[in-house]
C-alpha positions as CSV (number, residue, x, y, z in Angstrom):
1,M,-172.3,-13.5,-12.9
2,A,-171.9,-11.1,-15.8
3,V,-170.7,-12.4,-19.1
4,A,-168.0,-10.2,-20.8
5,A,-168.9,-9.1,-24.3
6,A,-166.5,-10.2,-27.0
7,A,-164.2,-7.4,-28.1
8,P,-165.0,-6.2,-31.6
9,V,-162.5,-7.5,-34.1
10,A,-160.4,-4.7,-35.3
11,A,-159.6,-4.3,-39.0
12,A,-156.1,-5.6,-39.8
13,D,-153.3,-3.1,-39.8
14,C,-150.1,-3.5,-41.7
15,L,-147.7,-2.1,-39.1
16,E,-148.3,-1.5,-35.4
17,S,-146.6,1.9,-35.8
18,G,-149.4,3.0,-38.2
19,D,-147.1,4.0,-41.0
20,G,-147.4,1.0,-43.4
21,Y,-148.8,1.4,-46.9
22,F,-149.0,-0.1,-50.4
23,R,-149.2,1.9,-53.6
24,A,-149.0,0.8,-57.2
25,R,-150.1,1.6,-60.8
26,V,-151.6,-1.4,-62.6
27,A,-152.5,-1.5,-66.3
28,G,-153.6,-4.1,-68.8
29,A,-156.1,-6.8,-67.8
30,I,-156.6,-4.9,-64.6
31,N,-156.5,-1.1,-64.5
32,A,-156.1,0.4,-61.0
33,R,-154.3,3.0,-59.0
34,I,-153.7,1.3,-55.7
35,N,-153.3,3.5,-52.6
36,W,-153.8,1.4,-49.5
37,P,-153.1,3.0,-46.1
38,N,-151.9,1.1,-43.1
39,S,-155.4,0.7,-41.6
40,G,-157.2,-2.2,-43.3
41,T,-154.1,-3.5,-45.2
42,K,-152.7,-6.9,-44.4
43,C,-149.0,-7.2,-45.0
44,Q,-146.7,-10.1,-44.2
45,G,-143.0,-10.8,-44.9
46,E,-140.5,-13.5,-44.3
47,S,-137.1,-14.5,-45.4
48,K,-136.8,-17.0,-48.3
49,S,-133.9,-19.2,-49.2
50,A,-134.1,-19.8,-53.0
51,P,-133.0,-17.4,-54.2
52,P,-132.0,-15.7,-50.9
53,G,-134.1,-12.7,-50.1
54,V,-137.5,-11.9,-48.7
55,R,-141.1,-12.5,-49.7
56,M,-143.6,-9.8,-48.9
57,S,-147.4,-9.7,-49.5
58,F,-150.0,-7.0,-49.4
59,Q,-153.8,-7.3,-49.4
60,R,-156.8,-5.3,-48.2
61,S,-158.6,-6.9,-45.3
62,V,-161.7,-4.9,-46.3
63,K,-162.7,-6.7,-49.4
64,A,-162.1,-4.3,-52.2
65,K,-163.2,-4.9,-55.8
66,P,-161.2,-6.4,-57.4
67,D,-159.8,-8.2,-54.3
68,L,-156.1,-8.2,-55.1
69,L,-153.1,-9.9,-53.4
70,F,-149.7,-8.7,-54.4
71,V,-146.7,-11.0,-53.6
72,F,-143.1,-9.8,-54.1
73,G,-140.1,-12.0,-54.0
74,L,-137.1,-9.6,-53.5
75,T,-133.7,-11.0,-54.3
76,G,-130.6,-10.3,-52.2
77,V,-132.3,-8.7,-49.2
78,R,-130.5,-9.5,-46.0
79,E,-131.7,-8.8,-42.4
80,G,-131.3,-5.1,-41.5
81,Q,-129.4,-4.2,-44.7
82,P,-130.4,-1.5,-47.3
83,V,-130.5,-2.5,-50.9
84,R,-130.4,-0.7,-54.2
85,A,-131.3,-1.9,-57.7
86,T,-132.3,-5.5,-56.9
87,G,-134.6,-7.9,-58.8
88,A,-138.2,-8.5,-57.8
89,N,-140.5,-11.4,-58.8
90,L,-144.1,-10.3,-58.7
91,T,-147.2,-12.4,-58.4
92,L,-150.6,-10.8,-58.6
93,I,-153.7,-12.8,-57.6
94,V,-157.3,-11.8,-58.1
95,Q,-158.8,-13.4,-55.0
96,G,-162.0,-15.4,-55.6
97,T,-161.2,-15.9,-59.3
98,P,-158.8,-18.2,-61.2
99,K,-156.8,-15.1,-62.4
100,I,-153.1,-15.2,-61.4
101,F,-150.4,-13.1,-63.0
102,G,-146.7,-13.7,-62.6
103,T,-143.4,-12.3,-63.8
104,L,-141.8,-15.8,-63.5
105,G,-138.5,-14.5,-62.2
106,D,-136.9,-11.3,-61.0
107,S,-135.7,-9.8,-64.3
108,R,-138.9,-7.9,-65.1
109,C,-139.2,-5.8,-61.9
110,T,-136.6,-3.8,-60.0
111,V,-136.5,-2.4,-56.5
112,D,-134.8,1.0,-56.8
113,S,-134.3,1.4,-53.0
114,L,-135.1,-0.6,-49.9
115,T,-134.5,0.4,-46.3
116,Q,-135.1,-1.5,-43.1
117,R,-135.7,-0.4,-39.5
118,R,-135.6,-2.8,-36.6
119,L,-138.9,-3.2,-34.6
120,K,-139.4,-4.2,-31.0
121,T,-140.0,-7.9,-31.9
122,P,-136.7,-9.7,-32.3
123,G,-136.1,-10.4,-36.0
124,A,-138.9,-8.0,-37.1
125,Y,-138.2,-5.0,-39.4
126,R,-140.2,-2.3,-41.1
127,V,-139.2,-2.6,-44.8
128,E,-139.8,0.4,-47.0
129,A,-139.2,0.0,-50.8
130,R,-140.0,1.5,-54.2
131,G,-139.6,0.1,-57.6
132,F,-141.0,-0.5,-61.1
133,C,-141.6,-3.2,-63.6
134,T,-140.5,-2.9,-67.2
135,Q,-142.3,-5.9,-68.6
136,P,-145.8,-7.3,-67.7
137,A,-146.8,-10.2,-65.5
138,H,-148.5,-12.7,-67.7
139,A,-151.6,-14.8,-66.8
140,V,-150.9,-18.3,-65.6
141,R,-154.0,-19.4,-67.6
142,G,-154.9,-17.5,-70.8
143,T,-153.2,-14.7,-72.6
144,D,-153.9,-11.6,-70.4
145,A,-151.2,-9.6,-68.8
146,V,-150.8,-6.8,-66.3
147,L,-148.0,-4.2,-66.0
148,V,-147.3,-2.9,-62.5
149,S,-145.4,0.2,-63.7
150,T,-144.6,1.5,-60.3
151,F,-144.9,0.2,-56.7
152,E,-144.0,1.4,-53.3
153,F,-144.6,0.0,-49.9
154,A,-143.8,0.0,-46.2
155,G,-144.5,-3.4,-44.6
156,L,-143.3,-6.0,-42.1
157,V,-140.6,-8.7,-42.6
158,N,-140.0,-11.1,-39.8
159,Y,-136.6,-12.8,-40.2
160,G,-137.4,-15.0,-37.2
161,T,-139.8,-17.1,-39.3
162,A,-137.0,-18.2,-41.7
163,P,-137.2,-21.8,-42.9
164,Q,-134.6,-23.9,-41.1
165,M,-132.2,-25.8,-43.4
166,S,-131.0,-29.2,-42.2
167,H,-127.3,-30.0,-42.3
């Protein structure tokens, strides 16, 4: 009896369609021009209730140096609806270190435009957005800061994973 070989583990892709991406300019305690293509980029998104909107995260599955995780809390985003000029809370985590930077609210970053396209999976959407931050994200510990002057992305939001509220 032949034993089937295990299939090689494929690198994570942001979107099945192959058109996901994350780009950003970061300055300050971290200086980087991020240009992550769909292949090798992990992206996740879900609805959030307080304040209402979505939370989206982007990270390279191939361990880049520095190993960065970007988490955006986008206010006022509703399933399937486009949005213009809405606030964004940004958290930037340097994986494997104690370095965490946060805007501590959605008044320092703005999403200029956001569009959504329904995907095959019920409740899943391709979300494309671009925006900027006018003030830095400060270190949770210490005095460092980073400014994400521009960001743009196309990623996945699954509204089907929304937390259920009890009545």
